[in-house]
N, C-alpha and C positions, 0 to 999 in steps of 0.2 A: 460701363458695367453691363453685364448681360441681363436680358430680360427673362429668359428661360433657359434651364439647362437640364439634361438627362443625366441621371445617376445610374451608372453601369455597375451596380452592386446590389447587395441585399443586406439583411440583418442590421446590426447596430451602426455599421459605418454609414449605411445608406440614410438611416435616420438621423445620425449625426450631421451629415452634410445637409440634409433637408432643414434641420433646425437653424443652421446659419443662414441658409437661403431664405428662409421665412423671415428672419430678423432683417435681412437686406432687401426684403420685398422682391425677391427673385423667384419666379415660378419653377416648380420642379416636375419632372417626369420620372416615375419609377418604371422599372422593368421587373418581370416576375416569371418564374417557371410555374409549371402545373402545381407542385406541391406548395408554392408560396402564394397562391392566389388571394388568400386572406391574411398574409403576413403583415406585420406592423409597418414594415417600411412602404408597403403599398398605400396604406391609409395615411401615411405621414406626408406623402406627396400630392400635388395638386391633380395629377392625372397619372394613369399607369397603362403600360402596354405588355400583353402577353408575348413572350419571346420563344417559348418552347417547352420541352419536356423536363423532367426532373433532374437529370445528370447536368453537371456543369457543361459538358461538351454540347449538349442539346439546348443550352440556354445562356447562361452567364459567360460562357467562352465563345458564343456565337457572334463574333464581331460584326458580321455583315447585317445580321438581324437587328443588332443593337443600333448600328447606324442608320438602318432604314426606319427604325422607331423614332430616332432623333429627328430625321428629316421629315417624317410624316407628322409629328407633333410641333414642328416649328422650333425646336431647341436650337440654340446657337452654339452650344458647347456641351462637352461629355465630361463629367467627373468620374474617373474610374475607381475611386475609393482605394483599397488596398486588396491584394491578391487578385484572382481572376486575370483580367487584361490590363491591370495598372502598370506592369512593366513589360508589356508586349510592344516592341518597337513597330512591328508590322501593323498593330492596330492603331497606334498613334499616327502612323503615316496614312493609314486608310481614312482616319478622321480629317486630316488635313486635305487629302485628295477629294473628300466629299464636301469641303467648305466648312467643316466644323472645327472648333477650337478643342484640342485635347488639353485638359486642365492637369498638366504635368510637364516634364522636360521634353525635349525634342527627340525624335526617334534615333538621332545620332548619339545623343547622350545616353539614352536607355541602352542602346546596343553596346556602347563602349564600356558601361559599367555592369551590364548584364552578364557578361562572360568573365568569370573570375580571373582567369589566367590573363586575359587582355588587360583587365582593370589594374592587376597587380603590376604589369609592365608600364601602364600609364602612370600609376602612383609612384613607382620607383623613379621615373623620369621626373616627376614633380617634386621629388625630395621627401616624400611621405614615407615614414619608417615601415618596413615589411618583415614579416616572419620568414625566416629561412625555409626554402622549400623548392619544389619543382613545379613550374608553371607552364611547361612546354606543350607543344601540339602533338608530339609523338606519344600515342596512347597504347603502345605495345605493352602488354601485361608484364613481360620479363623486364623491360626497361623501367617500368613504374616500380617494380620490386626492387630493382638494383638502386633506384633513386631513394626509396624509402630506407633501404639498408644503409646508404651513404648518409642520410639525414640523421639517422639514429632514432630508435624507438623510445617512447611512443610516438607515432605520427597520426596525422589526421588526413583521411581520404575525403575530399569534398567535390561534389558534383560541380562542374565549372559553371553550369547555368543554374544552380540550386539556390534555395532560399527556404525560409520557414522551418529550419530544422530537418528538412528532407535532403537525402543524398549526402549524408554525413555519417562517417564511421571512424571510431577511434580504434587504432591497431596497437596493441601493446608488445607484441612478439612477432618476429619474422614469419613463423609458421601460420600465423592467423591471417596474413596479408591477403592471400589469394582468395579465401572465402569472403573476407570483408569486401574486397574490390568487386567481386561478382555480385554481392548483394547491393552495394552502393551504386553500381552501374544499372542494375535492374531497376532500382527505384528511381534513378535518374532519368532513364529512358521513358519510364512510365509518367513521371511527374513533369519533365521538362523537354521531352523530345530529343534529348541528347545525352549520350553516355559518357562524354568527356569529363575527366576528373583532373584534379591537381593534388598534390602531395605537400603537406607542410609539417613543420615541427609542432608537436602538440605541447603547448605551454603548460607548465606545471602551476597549480594554484591560480588559474587565470580568472580575472574579472572581465566581464563583457560590459564596456562603457561605449556609449554612442553619443554622437554630437548632431544636433539638429541644425541644418543649414538651409539657407534660402537665397535664391538668386533672382534677378529680374532681367528683363530684356534691355535694360539701360547700362548693364555692366556692374550693377551693385550687388555686393555679396555681404552676408551677415551669418553669424551663428547665434543660436539661442540657447547656448550652454549645453550641458551634458546630461544623460540619463544613465543610471546604473541598472543594467538588466541581467545581472549574474544569476539570479535564482531561476533555474530552469530545470525542466524535466523533458527527457527525450530530445534534448537540444532545442526545446521550445520554451519561450519565456513564460513565467508564472507571475512574478511581481516585478514592477519597475518603479523606480523612484528618481526624483530630481530635487536638488543637485545630487551627485554621486558622493556618498559618505567618504571622508578622508581625502577629498580632492583639495589640493593646495591651489592658490591663486596662480602660482607660476605654471603648474602643470595644466590647469584649465586654460590658460592663455596659450600654451604650447599646443595642446590638443585642438583648441578652437582654430588656431591658425593653420594647423595641418588639414583640418576639415575643410576649411574655406579654399585652401590651396588645391584639394582634391576636386572641389566643385568648379573652380576656375579652370582645371586642366581639361574639363570636357564642356566648357561654356554652359554650365547648368543653369536651368531656369525653373523656378518653382521650389516646392518643399522636397527636401532629401535628407537622408540620414547616413552619416559616415560611421561605420561601426569599427571599433577598435578592440583588439584582444589585449588585455593589460596584464603584464607579469608583475607579481608582487615579490619583492625581494625581501630577505630576512632583516635588512636594516629598515623596512618600512617604506622605502622608496619604491617607485613604479616606473616600468618601461611600458610604452605603448606601441603597438604595430597595427597597420592598416589591415582590416579583415575583408570588408566589402562596403559598397555603397548601395543603399536601398533607394531607388529612384522613385520615390512615392511617399505619401503620408504614412507614418507608422501607426500601428495599434496603440502604442503607448503615448501618442502626442499629447493626451490631456494633461499629463504631469508637467509637460513643458508649458502648456497653456496656463496651468495653475501657479507656477512660480514666476512667470513673466506678465501674466495678465492679459495675454494676447490670444486672439481667435485665429488659429493657423488655417482653418479652412477659409476664413475671410481673406487672409493673406494670399492663399492659393488663387482664390477668385480674382482678387485685384491684379496680381501679377499676370495671370493667364489673360486678363483684359487689356494688358499693356501698360498698366500703371507702375510706378515705382515702388520700391519696398516701403512700407508705411514707416519704418523706423531705421536709423542707422545704428552702427554697433555701440557707440557710446551712449545711445538713448535706451539700451536694453539693460535691465537689472534683475537680480534674483531676489524674490521675497519669500521667505519661509521655506517649507519642505512639503513635497507632494509624493504620494505613493499610490500606485494603481495595482489592483488585483484582477486577474482574469477568472471570471467565473465560468467553469466549463461543465458540460454534461459528460462527466467521466467518473470512473471508480478508482481512486487512488490505491485502494487496498488490492486491486487486481491489475497491477501494472498500468494503471491509468487508462484502462479500457473504455473507450468512448461509450456513452449510454444513449438509448433512444427511448422515446415514450412521450406521454401527454404530461404537461405541466399542470397537474391537478391542483396545486397551490403554489403561488408565487407572491411573496411579500417582500418589498424592498424596504431599506432602513427609512427612518423618519428624516425629514428635512432635506429631501433630495432636491438639488437645484444646480444649475450650471455655474453659479456664482463661486468665486474664489473664496476660500475659508469655510466652505460647507461641504457636505457629502454630495457627491455627484455620481449618477449611474448612467451610463451609456449602454442601452439595451435595445435589441431588436426582436424581443418576445414579450408575450403576455400570457397571463393565466389562461389555460385551455389550449394553448398552441401545442402542436405535435412536433417533437424534434425528430427530424428524419435522419437517415444515414448518409444523405447525399452531400452535406456540406460540413464546414468546420464544426467542432463540438463547442465553440465558445458561445455562451448564452449572453453575457453582458460583461462590462467592465465596471468596477466599483473604484472611484477615485476620491481620495480625501486630501485636504491641504491643512497644515498647521503652521504654527509660528516656528517650530523646529521639528527634528525627526521624532523625538519622544512624544510630542503631542500628536503628530500624524499617525504614528503607530498605535497609540491609544484610541484615536478616533476611528481608524480603520478596523480595529478589533471589535469596537462597539458595533460598527456599521455591519460587519459580517454576522455578529451575533443576532442582529435584527433581520437578517436575510433568511427567509424560509422558503425552501424548495421541496415540494413533494411530487412524486410521480416518476422521478428517475434519479439516478445517482448524480451527485455533484461533488465539487471539490471544496465546498465552503468550509468544512471543518478542517480539512487538510490545510487550507490557507491560514486558518487561526493558529494551527499547530506550528506552521513556519514562522508566523509573526511572534509567537511566544517562545520559540526556541532561543537559547542563549546566543547562538551564532548570529541569527538575524538581528535580534534585539541589540547586540553589541557591535553590529555592522562588521562582523568577521565574514566577509562575503567572498565567494568564488563559485564558479559554475558547477562544482561538484557537491555543493551544500546538501542538496536533497538526497543524492545517492549515499552520501557519507553518513547522514543522520536519519536515514529512513525508518529506523526502529523507533525513534523519537516522533517522527512526523506522521507515520501511518497509524493504523488502528483508529479508523474514523469515528467509532462509537465510544472512544475513551471519554469518560465522564470526570468532571472537575471536583464536585463536592461529594462528601459522603452521603448526603440526603439524596442525591440522584443516582446512587447505586441501584443495580437492577432490582433487588428485592424491595426497596423503598418505593420505587416508581411503580413496580408491579403491584404492590400492596394498595398503593394510593389509587391506581386506576381501577382495580377490582372493587375496592370498597366504594369509590365514588360512583362507580357503574351501578352497584347494587342499591345505592342510596338515592340515586337521582330521581326516582319516581316514587312519591310517598303513597300513591293510590295502590293498595295491595291487589286489587282486582285487575289492574292494568299492567302489573309487573310480571315479567317473564324470567325471574331469577329463582324460581323454585320455592316461592312463598307458599305457605299452607296454613290453614286455619288453626292447626293444633300440631304439637310435637315438633321435633327437631328435623332438619334436613341439611344435606351436605351437597354442595356443588363443587365440581372439580374443574380448575382452569388449567389448561396446558398452554404455556406461553414459551416463546423462544426469544432470547435476548442475546444479541451479538453471536448468533449461530449456536447458542447453547440452551438446553431446555431448562425451564422453570416450571415447577408445578405448584399450583395454589389450590388449597382446598378451603372452601368458604362455608362455614357451618352457621345455620340460623337456629337461634334458641327461642324458647316460647316467649321471652320478653323482647323478641325482635332484635336482640343483640346479635352482633356479627362476631364470628371467631374465624380468623384466617390463619392458615398454616402455609408456609413457603418452603420449598426445597430447591436449592441450586448450588451445585458444585460442592456438595458436602455441608454447606451452611444452612442453617435453619432459622426460621422466625415464627413466632406465634403471636397473633394479634387479636385483641378484643376491641371491637370498634363500634361506634355509632358515627361520631365526627372526630374522635380522638383515639389513637391507638398507641399502645406500648409495644416497642419492637427491639429485637436484638438480632443483628446480623453481622458476622464476621467480626466479632469483638466491638462492634459499634453499638452503643446502647443509648437510649433516650426516648423521648416521646415524640411522635410524628403527628402533626396537625395539618389538615388540609381543608381549604374552603374555596368555593367557586366565586369568581368575580368577572367583571366584564373584560378584564385584561387577560384572564386565563385562570388556571388552577394554582393558588398560592400554597406552597408547601413549606412547613417549618419543621426543622429537625435539629437537635443539639445546638440550638442557639443560632442556627442559620436559616435564612429565608430565601426563597426564590419563587418566581412565577413561571409556570409552565404552560406553554401554549400547546394543545394537542389537536392533532388532525388525522382522522382515520380513513383509510382507503382500503379497497379490496385487495387481497393478495391471494396467490394460488394456494397457500396453505390455510387461509382464513381471513382474519382482519388485521391489518397492519396499522399501528398507531404511532405516528411520528410526534416526538416530544422535543420542544425547543425551549431552552432556557438561556439566560445570559451566560452561563458558564460553558454550555456545550449543547449538542443535539444528538438524539439517538432515536431508536425506534424499538417497539416491541410487537411481536406477532402473536395474536390469539389464535391458536391452532383450531381449525375446524376438524374435528375427528373423522368427519365423513369425506374429507378431501384427501388427496394423495400428497404425501410428504415431499415428493420430488425425487430426483435422481440421487443415488448414493454418491458420495465423494469418491474420486479416484486418485491414485497417487501419481499418475502419469498426466495425459492430457485428455483431449476429447476428439471425437470424429465429426462434431457438428459445428456449424458456424456460431460463434458467440454472440453475433449480432448481424443485422442485415448489411450486405456488402458485396464486394466483387472477388472472385477467385483470381489470384495473380498468377500462381504457378503451383504445381505439384512437385515434390521432391522424390516421389516414389512412383513405380508402376505396378500394374496388376502382377502378382506373383512374387513381388519383393518380400523378403523376410525383414521385419523390423523389431526394434527393441522399445521397451517402454521409455517414453520421453523423447524419442526420436522425431525430428521435424518431418511432418508428412505434407504440409501445404502451407501456403502463404496467402492470406486474405488482406484486402484493403477496404477500410471504412473510415469515413470522416477524415480523409487525407493521412491515415496512418496505417502501417502494415501490422498485421497480427499473425502469429505463428500458431498453427494447429499441430499439436504433438501426439504421438501415440499413447493411448491410456494403458496399453498392455503390450506384452510381446505377442507377435502373431504374424500373419501373412495377409498382404494386401489382396483381397479378392476382387475388388472392382472399384474403379473411379467413377463416381456418379455425376460429376461435372466436368467441364473443360475450362482452361484459363480464359478469362474474360467474361465468364458467366456471372450474372447477378444472382445471389442466393438470399433466401429469407433467414431470419434468426431461427436457429434450431435445426436448420436443414442439414442432413447428413451429407458430407462431402465425398466420403468413401466408405467402403465396407471392408471390415478387418475380421478375418477369422482367427479366433483365439481360444485357447483352452480356458482362459479367464473371462469373467463376465465384462463386456465391453458396452458402455452406454452409447446410444446413438447421438 
């Protein structure tokens, strides 16, 4: 076994690998970029080496610098994690040339499976089922169009060297093919250095089911069963679970055998994942087709660990050190059910736009542990960390294990309810909505679930109980704020020695205004009036209020405890944890309950309310990132909603559209330029008001 390894990655996977190494008494070396100098993965390792600037090209993709760091620190091997250099055959070969062990498959295996067209040919020869399609080397656009027409729409355009949901386009009609091909090739050349694509039939109601495989240097192969990864947004996984719901023993055996055959075909060594697209037939049966093989550890490997009781990183280390596989196929068994949720810094209500900022509050669920049967959090961030635009938006993975799927679902929902993130947008509430949707709860899964049910799944501030309706929470906060300091001479709430006084609170809830008028009587009683969307409430309060809002009647009681603010209304009780942070409009209070999470903004009347909304798009960068391309030139006449530019941030492309009709006066940046959030990308002359 190794004495010391270098972890050529960052974030939660670097912390994950370091944890297993610590258990096995293996010393670890971290590498870090400028922005990651104080990152959690740096402190998780025994030593650390600075390798370059903020962008991946300057740091985590700088293979030569990483190899130099490994040699300088006396590391014997390099674990690449996933992403970055994990599937780079050239880097794997460079490690071998430097006398270092690459903890992964051989360069030949990586190269064979890295090009989708080549891997399809190999799999066909190995007898693995394939989706009908064109996998040829001739990339003439006219030929690709003819092949797509012959296959029949809808078709899928896939970057041959792609992965992670990038370089992927669904085309429903022939007249959409040319534009989709251009977009796919542009993203492919930028992300993978090659614009080669393949064309495949787009399977209807598909499920994404993958099989974990392992091989060693002694010719042994096993599979560790399957994972269902069908719930996706932008072709990127959101929830993963094992075993796959509805999987029969016969189909599991057949898919497992096909996955092992795929690994044998390329003499695979180490951890790999064979991904299948599964067609669901009307009679309930399923056909599966080879999609691709990921020659690395997967993000979702913890669910396999949970149901098998195995540490897959430990398996990787042992196999890379020349040992045999720890177990044979007949020694592997499934116990219970596991689900993983990817927690991301993104705004689901705005097309999952990645979010940057400071983690001003970060609370994980209770009972976090790596043990099976409990809640597990794999994270690479801590409270106070700044989430930058340079890397992936994933903050952590929340993994639960239960005796069955129903128990695992309930455990995951409770764990998400206990997860509290303040300082940037996150998908925590969105994940809860998915879990609670009838389709997911009943395991009616396919890759279009999120797109099909977005009206149910989005609206992140949707609240569960009547008592947490906007007026109730608003009245509670206002009244509690007024009562929290009993010393009249220290209070700043408008108290006076005689007579009545009125304070006005301007609040914003879910983008809508709420007005609260708080009147102080001579007996120090509070009288609160609320106005929101035509609904009204009148409150008389010290510690108890009577309230009527939107046909909901009852008494609302609140009290402060060590656990938070306890609220009672109409026979229901919940505890709310409140955390306030500064906001450009005033003070933003985040409210977390077991039912849901939301926020209310107390408007500062002396601050600016911000830009007015537009019906089209915007001319400024929605977040820090890089300009990929402009779709217009100076002098072009454009219409509202027309695409003006493409930006990239956190590995995702974002479209900048015209907010109004007008004429392009000037392009303010060039493709490849890094821009700050809010930076105007171009100037548009218009007869309408155009926000910068």
